[in-house]
C-alpha positions as CSV (number, residue, x, y, z in Angstrom):
1,M,-7.0,12.3,17.7
2,V,-9.0,14.8,15.3
3,N,-12.8,15.2,15.8
4,D,-13.4,16.8,12.7
5,P,-16.1,14.8,10.8
6,A,-14.6,16.2,7.7
7,A,-10.9,15.6,8.2
8,I,-12.5,12.2,9.6
9,Q,-13.8,11.7,6.2
10,A,-11.0,12.7,4.0
11,D,-8.8,10.2,5.7
12,L,-11.1,7.4,5.4
13,E,-11.8,8.1,1.7
14,Q,-7.7,8.0,1.6
15,A,-7.6,4.6,2.9
16,E,-10.0,3.6,0.9
17,I,-7.9,4.3,-2.5
18,A,-4.9,2.7,-0.5
19,S,-6.7,-0.3,-0.1
20,E,-8.3,-0.8,-3.5
21,I,-4.7,-0.8,-5.1
22,L,-3.3,-3.3,-2.2
23,L,-6.2,-5.5,-3.1
24,G,-5.8,-5.0,-6.7
25,V,-1.7,-5.7,-6.1
26,L,-2.4,-8.8,-4.1
27,R,-4.9,-10.5,-6.6
28,L,-2.6,-9.6,-9.4
29,A,0.0,-11.7,-7.2
30,L,-2.1,-14.4,-6.5
31,K,-3.4,-14.8,-10.3
32,H,0.3,-14.5,-11.2
33,P,2.7,-16.0,-8.6
34,E,5.4,-17.0,-10.6
35,A,5.8,-13.3,-11.7
36,M,5.0,-11.5,-8.6
37,D,7.8,-11.9,-5.9
38,Q,8.1,-9.8,-2.8
39,E,10.6,-7.1,-4.6
40,T,8.3,-6.7,-7.4
41,I,5.3,-6.4,-4.9
42,A,7.2,-3.6,-3.3
43,E,8.1,-1.9,-6.6
44,M,4.5,-2.0,-7.7
45,L,3.4,-0.3,-4.4
46,T,6.0,2.1,-4.6
47,V,5.1,3.1,-8.5
48,A,1.8,3.6,-7.2
49,E,2.5,5.6,-4.1
50,D,4.4,8.0,-6.9
51,E,1.3,8.3,-8.5
52,R,-1.0,8.8,-5.4
53,D,1.1,11.7,-4.4
54,R,1.2,13.2,-8.1
55,Q,-2.8,13.3,-7.8
56,G,-2.5,14.8,-4.6
57,D,-3.8,11.5,-2.6
58,Y,-1.1,12.1,0.0
59,G,-2.7,10.0,2.8
60,A,-3.1,7.1,0.0
61,A,0.4,7.8,-0.9
62,K,1.6,7.7,2.6
63,L,-0.1,4.4,3.7
64,L,1.2,2.9,0.2
65,D,4.7,3.8,1.0
66,D,4.2,2.4,4.1
67,W,3.2,-0.8,3.1
68,A,5.9,-1.2,0.3
69,E,8.5,-0.8,3.0
70,K,6.9,-3.6,5.1
71,V,6.4,-5.7,2.2
72,G,10.1,-5.1,1.3
73,E,11.5,-5.9,4.7
74,P,12.9,-9.6,4.9
75,L,10.8,-12.4,6.2
76,G,11.8,-13.8,9.2
77,G,11.6,-10.3,11.4
78,N,8.8,-9.5,13.5
79,G,8.0,-12.9,14.4
80,L,7.1,-14.1,10.6
81,K,8.4,-17.4,9.6
82,A,10.2,-17.5,6.0
């Protein structure tokens, strides 16, 4: 566990960046559900992850990568019902 306030602040900023992107993808999926299947959403998060990584937002990129993997997993696993 890191007790450095600057590191904690940086982690929070990275999480905020990733959360804003995830929220944007969710809003788009809700607005256009016919165009947004599970694979498309996972791909959008992967594209966003690549861009965040390119811009040096490595913490946000890691979160987006993790979320893209989870979104891309088949439903029905981990207690989820399809």
